[in-house]
C-alpha atoms as one frame of an Amber mdcrd trajectory, in Angstrom:
protein
   0.000   0.000   0.000   1.333   3.420  -0.941   1.252   6.241   1.586  -0.935
   9.158   0.549   0.732  11.656   2.892   1.825  14.759   1.010   4.156  17.339
   2.581   2.971  16.315   6.044  -0.741  16.486   5.210  -3.231  13.632   4.720
  -3.081  13.888   0.942  -2.328  16.214  -1.954  -5.836  17.726  -1.961  -5.629
  18.684   1.723  -2.162  20.174   1.270  -3.223  22.113  -1.830  -6.388  23.505
  -0.242  -4.422  24.624   2.811  -1.729  26.135   0.585  -4.243  28.307  -1.271
  -6.211  29.303   1.826  -3.241  29.770   4.164  -4.172  32.021   7.097  -7.717
  32.501   5.776  -9.176  30.739   8.805  -7.017  32.201  11.575  -9.717  34.528
  12.917 -12.412  31.851  12.500 -10.215  29.465  14.484  -9.796  31.911  17.339
 -13.547  32.512  17.469 -14.299  28.777  17.335 -11.777  28.170  20.112 -13.122
  31.015  22.275 -16.726  29.828  21.804 -16.063  26.123  22.359 -16.540  24.305
  25.628 -15.681  20.823  26.771 -18.539  18.402  27.300 -18.920  14.829  28.535
 -17.610  13.441  25.258 -15.155  15.919  23.727 -12.544  18.397  24.890 -12.793
  22.095  24.157 -10.192  21.694  21.399 -12.079  18.801  19.794 -15.373  20.707
  19.783 -13.647  23.797  18.382 -11.954  21.704  15.698 -15.226  20.075  14.645
 -16.997  23.450  14.426 -14.164  24.977  12.418 -13.920  21.945  10.113 -17.616
  22.302   9.286 -17.105  26.014   8.528 -14.082  25.338   6.321 -15.967  22.672
   4.380 -18.900  25.040   3.854 -16.495  27.726   2.671 -14.959  25.330   0.135
 -18.339  24.178  -1.150 -19.625  27.735  -1.514 -16.470  28.936  -3.264 -16.399
  26.019  -5.681 -20.151  26.204  -6.149 -19.790  29.744  -7.453 -16.908  28.779
  -9.725 -18.654  25.751 -11.196 -22.215  26.990 -11.178 -24.175  25.336 -14.008
 -21.115  23.291 -14.993 -21.062  19.578 -15.555 -18.724  17.073 -17.074 -15.205
  15.903 -16.478 -13.762  19.093 -14.929 -16.659  19.521 -12.510 -16.457  15.854
 -11.542 -12.713  16.144 -10.892 -13.179  19.212  -8.694 -15.948  17.560  -6.724
 -13.808  14.460  -6.234 -10.997  16.656  -4.979 -13.327  18.426  -2.534 -14.418
  15.093  -1.088 -10.767  14.132  -0.599  -9.867  17.165   1.517  -9.416  16.433
   5.212 -11.148  19.516   6.609 -10.756  18.242  10.165  -6.966  18.105   9.775
  -6.855  21.688   8.494  -9.120  22.853  11.315  -6.998  21.036  13.888  -3.927
  22.861  12.581  -5.615  26.239  13.097  -7.109  25.330  16.497  -3.684  24.246
  17.765  -2.374  27.683  16.812  -5.325  29.409  18.514  -4.777  27.282  21.634
  -1.085  28.220  21.796  -1.896  31.897  21.295  -4.514  31.784  24.054  -2.014
  30.185  26.432   0.514  32.920  25.656  -1.889  35.682  26.677
């Protein structure tokens, strides 16, 4: 089995999405971290990461939706396949870890 890790990320699609959106979600991450609370099942960081991952995925779908509105065929199928391959949780976790470190520093 071949490893799909690409430059330290889950796969090429995750790395590429993060590359093109670098620092876009920094403020969203801080807000998600500040608003999150631990519960009986998940830590504060896990709840913040899940909330941010959902926001990042929505952002990607809305952005691509505008770009490919009324499009069909090979190119649209390839983009949609790429979107499904992105590990939004991993990207969100990256940003939440930064927000957590910044909060500890304050």
